[in-house]
C-alpha positions in Angstrom: 77.6 72.4 59.4 75.5 73.4 56.7 72.0 71.8 56.3 70.9 70.6 52.8 68.4 72.7 51.1 64.8 71.3 51.3 63.8 69.1 48.2 61.7 70.9 45.8 58.6 69.3 44.3 59.3 67.8 40.9 57.3 69.7 38.4 56.1 67.6 35.3 54.5 69.3 32.3 50.8 68.6 32.0 49.7 65.6 30.2 48.1 66.3 26.9 44.3 65.8 26.8 43.0 62.3 25.7 41.7 62.3 22.3 38.0 62.2 22.0 36.2 59.2 20.5 35.6 61.0 17.4 39.1 61.8 16.9 40.2 58.0 17.5 37.5 56.5 15.2 39.1 54.9 12.3 37.4 55.4 8.8 34.3 53.1 8.7 36.0 51.0 6.0 35.1 47.6 7.5 31.5 48.3 6.7 32.1 48.5 3.1 34.6 45.5 3.4 31.9 43.3 5.1 28.9 44.3 3.0 29.9 42.4 0.0 30.5 39.3 2.1 27.0 39.5 3.5 25.6 40.0 -0.1 27.5 37.0 -1.4 26.0 34.6 1.2 22.5 34.3 -0.4 24.3 34.1 -3.8 26.4 31.1 -2.6 23.1 29.5 -1.5 21.5 30.2 -4.9 24.5 28.7 -6.8 24.1 25.5 -4.7 20.3 25.1 -5.4 20.7 23.4 -8.8 22.4 20.5 -7.1 19.3 20.0 -5.1 17.1 20.3 -8.0 15.0 17.4 -9.5 17.6 14.8 -10.4 15.4 12.6 -12.6 14.7 9.8 -10.3 11.0 9.2 -9.4 9.6 6.5 -7.2 6.3 4.8 -7.6 4.1 4.9 -5.7 4.6 8.3 -4.0 2.4 11.2 -3.5 3.3 13.0 -6.8 3.6 9.8 -8.7 1.0 7.3 -7.4 0.9 5.2 -10.6 3.5 4.2 -13.2 1.5 6.1 -15.8 1.9 9.3 -13.9 5.6 8.8 -13.6 6.1 8.1 -17.4 4.0 11.2 -18.3 6.2 13.3 -16.0 9.2 14.6 -18.5 11.1 15.2 -15.4 11.3 11.4 -14.6 14.1 9.8 -16.6 14.6 7.1 -13.9 11.6 5.4 -12.4 11.8 3.1 -9.4 9.0 0.8 -8.8 8.5 -0.5 -5.3 7.6 -4.1 -4.4 3.9 -4.6 -5.3 1.4 -5.6 -8.0 0.5 -2.7 -10.4 -2.7 -3.5 -12.2 -3.1 -1.5 -15.3 -2.0 -0.8 -18.8 1.2 1.5 -19.3 1.5 3.7 -22.6 4.9 5.2 -22.9 5.5 8.2 -25.4 8.9 9.5 -24.5 11.4 10.8 -26.9 14.1 10.9 -24.4 15.6 7.6 -23.0 14.2 6.5 -19.7 14.8 3.7 -17.3 12.2 1.8 -15.3 13.2 -0.9 -12.9 11.7 -2.9 -10.0 13.1 -4.7 -7.0 13.1 -8.1 -8.9 10.9 -10.2 -11.0 8.1 -11.9 -9.0 8.2 -8.9 -6.5 7.5 -6.0 -8.8 4.7 -7.1 -11.2 2.9 -5.1 -14.0 -0.3 -7.1 -14.3 -3.0 -6.7 -17.1 -6.4 -5.6 -16.1 -9.1 -7.9 -16.9 -10.7 -5.2 -19.3 -8.0 -3.7 -21.6 -8.2 -0.4 -23.5 -7.2 -0.6 -27.3 -4.2 1.3 -28.6 -4.8 4.3 -30.9 -1.5 3.9 -32.5 -1.5 4.0 -36.3 -0.3 0.8 -37.7 -1.2 -1.7 -40.3 -0.1 -4.7 -38.3 -2.7 -6.0 -35.9 -4.2 -2.5 -35.5 -6.5 -1.6 -32.5 -4.5 -3.8 -30.5 -4.5 -4.2 -26.7 -1.4 -4.4 -24.5 0.1 -4.4 -21.0 3.0 -2.1 -22.0 3.2 -0.2 -25.2 5.8 2.3 -26.6 4.7 4.9 -29.0 7.0 5.8 -32.0 10.4 7.4 -31.0 10.3 6.2 -27.3 13.4 4.5 -25.8 13.2 2.5 -22.6 15.3 0.2 -20.5 12.9 -2.0 -18.4 14.5 -4.3 -15.7 13.6 -6.5 -12.7 10.0 -6.7 -13.2 7.4 -9.2 -14.1 4.8 -8.6 -17.0 1.7 -10.7 -16.3 -0.7 -11.0 -19.0 -3.4 -12.4 -16.8 -4.2 -15.5 -19.1 -7.2 -13.5 -20.2 -6.5 -13.0 -24.0 -9.5 -13.4 -26.4 -9.4 -14.3 -30.1 -11.5 -11.2 -30.7 -8.4 -8.9 -29.6 -4.9 -8.4 -31.0 -3.0 -8.6 -27.8 0.7 -7.9 -26.7 2.4 -8.2 -23.4 4.8 -5.6 -24.7 4.8 -3.8 -28.1 7.5 -1.2 -29.2 6.1 0.3 -32.4 8.9 2.2 -34.2 10.5 2.4 -30.7 13.2 0.7 -28.6 12.9 -1.4 -25.5 15.6 -3.3 -23.8 14.5 -6.0 -21.2 17.0 -6.9 -18.4 16.0 -9.5 -15.8 12.3 -9.5 -16.8 9.7 -12.3 -16.7 6.9 -12.1 -19.3 4.2 -14.6 -18.5 0.6 -15.6 -19.1 0.1 -13.7 -22.3 -2.5 -16.1 -23.6 -6.2 -17.2 -23.5 -7.9 -20.1 -22.1 -10.4 -22.7 -23.5 -11.7 -21.6 -26.8 -9.4 -18.5 -26.8 -6.3 -20.6 -26.1 -4.9 -20.8 -29.6 -5.5 -17.4 -31.1 -2.9 -16.4 -33.8 -2.9 -12.8 -32.7 -1.6 -13.1 -29.1 2.2 -12.2 -28.6 4.3 -11.8 -25.5 6.7 -9.2 -26.8 7.3 -7.5 -30.1 9.2 -4.9 -32.0 7.3 -3.6 -35.0 8.6 -1.1 -37.7 6.5 0.3 -40.4 7.2 3.2 -42.7 10.2 4.4 -44.7 13.4 4.6 -42.6 11.5 3.4 -39.5 13.2 1.2 -36.9 12.3 -0.7 -33.9 14.5 -2.7 -31.5 13.6 -5.4 -28.8 16.6 -6.5 -26.7 16.1 -9.3 -24.2 18.9 -10.2 -21.7 18.6 -12.6 -18.6 14.9 -12.8 -18.9 12.3 -15.4 -19.3 9.3 -15.6 -21.6 6.9 -18.3 -20.4 3.2 -19.6 -20.5 2.8 -17.6 -23.8 0.3 -18.7 -26.4 1.3 -18.1 -30.0 4.5 -16.0 -30.3 7.1 -15.5 -27.5 9.2 -12.7 -29.2 8.5 -11.1 -32.5 10.5 -8.6 -34.7 8.4 -7.4 -37.7 9.3 -5.1 -40.4 12.4 -4.3 -42.4 13.8 -2.0 -39.7 13.0 -4.2 -36.7 15.9 -5.8 -34.7 15.6 -8.6 -32.1 18.5 -9.5 -29.8 18.2 -12.4 -27.3 20.9 -13.3 -24.7 20.8 -15.7 -21.8 16.8 -15.9 -22.0 14.6 -18.9 -21.6 11.4 -19.2 -23.6 8.8 -21.8 -22.6 5.2 -21.8 -24.1 2.0 -22.7 -22.3 1.9 -26.2 -23.6 0.3 -28.2 -26.3 -1.6 -26.1 -28.7 -4.3 -27.2 -31.2 -3.1 -29.1 -34.2 -3.4 -26.2 -36.7 -2.0 -23.5 -34.7 1.4 -21.9 -35.4 3.5 -21.8 -32.3 6.8 -19.9 -32.3 9.2 -19.1 -29.6 10.9 -16.5 -31.8 9.4 -15.1 -34.9 11.5 -12.9 -37.3 9.0 -11.7 -39.9 10.2 -9.0 -42.4 6.9 -8.3 -44.2 4.8 -5.2 -43.6 1.2 -4.5 -44.3 
């Protein structure tokens, strides 16, 4: 019997050498692909910034606007929110753009006259050099709501006194109480003390006083006045109640619609 030949070792061809890292590296295209993404991230943030910019709402008092006057003088403030408190002082508004001022409610947000008032420097032929709690200079447009205007019962016959005066300007009052725009004792029946007025002077000039859901009370001579050919007065759902019995010769008007100028 023949024996089988011994098995010969299997001979395999040598494996090819592994490619080097340099040979396997793909072109660094991902770097150029990601760079634009990384560069866009800050740009996206910059695009979003305007939505976080000043929205026009200012609150009083706060660090940047401790008083109402500071807020109305800031042209960025188109809406002014007044917190609950008594604000003693005069407010002069000179804003050609429309602004809104609102409190948290009449009797809770109060604009009170100081005991000593500064006279206005507005050019006018009607009751010039007047004093005021709130005045609007020509061209101003204001909506005032949910506040009380307190005249302080401190008017004197030697001054021309307005709780609110819009001269060649427009003001709309909503949910506002105007009270105590009057004097006492010998200064009680002065003919030049007016709770709120719109006065128009000059060719083509106009002034508007709108009063809605409001109350004008404890006033002395005139509650609401529109004076001048271009003056308009609108009153809706509003109560007017004077301070009481005047002296016999005084003229006492809840609403006075005068058209004369000069």
